[in-house]
C-alpha positions as CSV (number, residue, x, y, z in Angstrom):
1,M,97.5,107.0,134.2
2,N,98.4,106.4,130.5
3,K,96.2,103.8,128.7
4,I,98.2,102.4,125.8
5,A,97.1,100.0,123.1
6,I,99.8,98.1,121.2
7,I,98.6,96.9,117.9
8,G,100.5,94.5,115.5
9,S,102.6,92.4,117.8
10,N,102.7,88.7,118.5
11,G,101.8,89.5,122.0
12,L,103.6,89.4,125.3
13,N,106.7,87.2,125.7
14,A,106.6,86.3,122.0
15,S,109.9,85.5,120.4
16,Y,109.5,86.3,116.7
17,G,111.6,89.5,116.3
18,G,112.1,93.2,117.1
19,F,108.5,94.2,117.5
20,D,107.9,91.5,120.1
21,Q,111.1,92.4,122.0
22,L,109.9,96.0,121.9
23,V,106.5,95.0,123.5
24,D,108.3,93.1,126.3
25,N,110.5,96.2,126.9
26,I,107.6,98.5,127.0
27,V,105.8,96.4,129.6
28,A,109.0,95.9,131.7
29,H,109.7,99.7,131.7
30,A,106.1,101.0,132.0
31,N,104.9,102.8,135.1
32,E,102.9,100.6,137.3
33,E,99.9,103.0,137.0
34,D,100.0,102.7,133.2
35,L,97.4,100.4,131.6
36,I,98.6,98.5,128.5
37,Y,96.3,96.6,126.2
38,I,97.8,93.7,124.2
39,T,96.2,90.9,122.2
40,Q,97.8,87.5,121.6
41,P,97.4,85.9,118.2
42,R,95.5,82.6,118.0
43,S,98.8,80.6,117.7
44,T,100.5,82.0,120.7
45,S,99.8,81.1,124.3
46,I,98.9,83.4,127.1
47,P,101.9,83.7,129.3
48,T,101.6,82.3,132.9
49,R,102.8,85.6,134.4
50,V,101.1,88.7,133.2
51,P,101.9,92.0,135.0
52,K,99.0,93.7,136.8
53,N,99.0,96.7,134.5
54,V,98.6,94.6,131.3
55,I,95.2,93.7,130.0
56,L,95.9,90.6,127.8
57,S,93.4,89.0,125.5
58,K,93.4,86.2,122.9
59,S,92.3,86.7,119.4
60,I,90.6,84.3,117.0
61,F,93.1,85.2,114.3
62,D,96.7,84.9,113.8
63,A,99.2,87.7,113.3
64,P,100.9,87.0,110.0
65,G,99.5,87.5,106.4
66,I,96.0,88.6,105.5
67,E,94.8,87.2,108.8
68,G,97.1,89.7,110.4
69,V,95.1,92.6,109.0
70,L,92.0,91.2,110.5
71,F,93.8,90.6,113.8
72,D,95.0,94.2,113.8
73,A,91.6,95.5,112.8
74,I,89.8,93.7,115.7
75,C,92.5,95.1,118.1
76,V,91.8,98.7,116.8
77,L,88.0,98.1,117.2
78,K,88.5,96.7,120.7
79,Y,90.9,99.2,122.1
80,Y,90.5,102.5,120.3
81,F,88.0,104.1,122.6
82,K,89.5,102.6,125.7
83,S,93.1,104.0,125.2
84,D,94.8,107.3,125.1
85,T,97.7,106.2,122.9
86,I,97.9,103.6,120.1
87,L,101.1,102.2,119.1
88,F,101.0,100.5,115.7
89,L,103.7,98.0,115.0
90,G,103.1,97.8,111.3
91,A,100.2,99.8,109.8
92,G,97.8,97.3,108.4
93,A,94.9,98.5,110.3
94,F,96.0,102.1,110.6
95,P,93.1,103.3,108.2
96,I,90.5,102.1,110.7
97,A,92.1,104.3,113.4
98,L,92.0,107.3,111.1
99,F,88.3,106.7,110.6
100,F,87.7,106.6,114.4
101,S,89.8,109.7,114.8
102,L,87.0,111.7,113.1
103,I,85.0,110.8,116.1
104,K,87.6,111.0,118.9
105,K,91.2,112.0,118.5
106,K,93.9,109.8,120.0
107,K,97.6,110.0,120.0
108,I,98.8,107.5,117.2
109,I,102.4,106.3,116.9
110,V,103.4,104.1,113.9
111,N,106.4,102.0,113.4
112,N,106.0,100.5,109.9
113,G,109.0,98.3,110.4
114,G,111.0,99.3,107.3
115,L,110.3,99.4,103.6
116,E,108.0,96.5,103.7
117,W,106.8,97.1,100.1
118,E,110.3,96.2,98.8
119,R,110.2,92.7,100.3
120,E,110.0,89.8,97.8
121,K,107.6,87.8,99.8
122,F,104.7,90.3,99.0
123,S,102.5,90.3,96.0
124,K,102.3,93.4,93.8
125,L,99.0,94.4,95.2
126,A,100.3,94.0,98.8
127,K,103.4,96.1,97.9
128,V,101.2,98.9,96.6
129,Y,99.0,98.7,99.8
130,L,102.1,98.7,102.1
131,K,103.5,101.8,100.2
132,F,100.2,103.5,100.6
133,L,100.2,102.8,104.4
134,F,103.7,104.2,104.7
135,N,102.7,107.4,103.0
136,L,99.4,107.6,105.0
137,S,101.2,107.1,108.3
138,A,103.7,109.8,107.4
139,N,100.8,112.3,107.0
140,Y,98.3,111.2,109.6
141,S,100.1,109.7,112.6
142,D,101.4,111.9,115.4
143,V,104.7,110.1,115.6
144,L,106.3,108.0,112.8
145,I,109.1,105.8,113.9
146,L,111.7,104.8,111.4
147,D,114.4,102.2,112.2
148,N,116.8,103.6,109.8
149,K,117.7,107.2,108.9
150,T,117.9,106.5,105.2
151,F,114.1,105.6,105.2
152,I,113.6,109.4,105.5
153,T,114.3,109.6,101.8
154,Y,111.3,107.5,101.1
155,L,108.9,109.8,102.8
156,P,106.5,111.9,100.7
157,K,107.9,115.4,100.0
158,T,105.6,116.9,102.6
159,Y,104.6,114.9,105.7
160,K,103.0,116.0,109.0
161,A,104.1,113.3,111.5
162,K,106.9,114.0,114.0
163,L,109.7,111.7,113.0
164,S,111.6,109.5,115.4
165,T,114.6,107.3,114.4
166,V,115.1,104.3,116.7
167,S,117.6,101.8,115.4
168,Y,117.1,98.2,116.4
169,G,119.4,96.8,119.0
170,G,119.8,93.4,120.5
171,D,119.2,92.1,123.9
172,I,121.9,89.7,125.0
173,S,120.3,86.5,126.4
174,H,120.7,86.0,130.1
175,K,121.9,82.4,129.2
176,L,124.9,83.9,127.4
177,I,125.7,86.2,130.2
178,N,125.6,83.3,132.7
179,E,128.0,81.4,130.4
180,K,130.4,84.2,129.8
181,D,133.5,82.4,131.0
182,F,132.8,79.5,128.7
183,Y,132.5,81.8,125.7
184,I,135.7,83.8,126.6
185,K,137.7,80.6,126.7
186,K,136.3,79.4,123.4
187,Y,136.4,82.9,121.8
188,P,139.2,85.0,123.5
189,F,138.5,88.0,121.3
190,L,135.4,88.7,123.4
191,N,137.6,90.2,126.1
192,L,138.9,92.7,123.5
193,E,137.3,95.9,122.4
194,Y,135.4,95.5,119.1
195,Y,132.7,97.1,117.2
196,L,130.7,94.1,115.9
């Protein structure tokens, strides 16, 4: 049995972006004997159907912004010693896991989500911290997931993490599949071969 803690998502069945879709896919494709720990942020509701192998809890904090760092930190405190593997979706609370790794080593996988320190929405101080986390995760995680091969050029000259590049894909809504005939009539090119 694998015990996996997922830190940094909006929870199960959330609909905010790629990380949340990833969580749903991990749960959908996990072995039944795997145990997956997930925490829902304060603003998201607990789904009515939760698979038996998912331990789902609710946080008093929300996921975005500075509150998100507290949200992630509490998840690390809660799950570090219960799990075998920790998957960080964003590295806000990664330093806490590093501290705990001095006591007991765990497999740590980090997906920083891109070059977050280049996004305009963050303050200068936040950008410095995000760049620090990126470099820290490159040297101290077991696996670093990059969603674009060009991000390799932003890694420190020497890094210790095993690299994995996983490009984001899309998941076509079941509603669209069920309404395929309607869309083909409206957009005949959908029957043709095309790249995008």
